[in-house]
C-alpha positions, 0 to 999 in steps of 0.5 A, spaced: 891 049 125 888 049 131 882 054 132 882 056 125 874 054 125 872 060 128 867 064 125 868 071 123 864 077 121 862 079 114 867 082 110 866 088 106 864 086 098 870 084 094 868 091 090 869 095 096 876 092 098 878 092 091 876 100 091 880 101 098 886 098 095 886 102 089 885 108 093 891 106 098 896 105 092 893 112 089 894 116 096 901 113 096 903 115 089 900 122 089 903 124 095 910 121 093 910 116 099 909 121 104 902 117 106 900 110 105 906 107 109 906 106 117 910 102 122 906 097 127 904 100 133 903 096 139 898 090 138 897 092 131 900 092 124 904 096 119 904 098 112 910 097 107 911 097 100 913 091 096 916 091 089 917 084 086 918 082 079 912 079 075 913 072 073 910 073 066 911 080 064 918 080 067 916 088 070 916 090 077 910 090 080 908 093 087 903 092 092 902 095 099 902 090 105 900 089 112 906 087 116 909 086 123 917 085 125 920 079 127 927 080 129 930 083 123 925 080 118 918 083 116 912 078 116 906 079 112 900 074 109 898 072 102 891 072 104 888 075 097 883 079 101 880 073 104 878 071 097 880 064 094 887 064 090 893 066 092 895 074 090 899 075 084 905 078 089 906 072 092 906 068 086 911 073 083 915 071 089 915 064 089 917 065 082 923 070 084 923 070 091 928 076 091 924 083 092 925 090 095 921 093 100 920 100 103 917 102 110 915 109 112 921 113 113 926 108 111 930 106 105 929 101 100 931 094 102 933 088 099 929 082 101 928 074 100 921 071 101 919 065 103 913 061 106 914 060 114 913 052 115 911 048 121 913 051 128 915 058 125 908 058 122 904 057 128 908 062 132 907 067 127 900 066 126 899 066 133 902 073 133 897 075 127 892 072 131 894 077 137 893 083 132 887 081 129 882 077 133 878 075 127 884 072 124 882 064 124 874 066 122 877 070 116 882 064 114 876 059 115 872 062 109 877 060 104 878 053 102 886 054 101 891 056 107 893 063 107 901 063 107 905 066 112 910 070 108 917 072 111 921 077 108 928 076 110 932 082 109 939 081 105 945 083 108 942 084 115 
């Protein structure tokens, strides 16, 4: 993808990123969902809670993800904190693409996940780039491409 070779600043250490994720999930859990999710502000991203079925366990697995809206769809990235490999939630969605999401103040919504491809991926990547000016630099630190994931609301 054009422009993805830009250098980004240093990422916080992996232990710090993992601790921040755990704190965020804990905050959501102990407040009963009152804190931890938000709607995107202009030029920014929001946070939603995705629940998918584990590909090996068959159990529900939940994660909080950054997103923006693209029409009725929600768009996120399978970036794994910019470390190598695909995040478990994305691997789970590849095995079973139907899941549920909750956004701040919203009800549970059923979604089907898919990777954006071609022109759509380029367009959605450009939208993420508007939100995060270092996006191309962060992406260049991985040997594999970060997937742009579209969560299509079912029945919408």
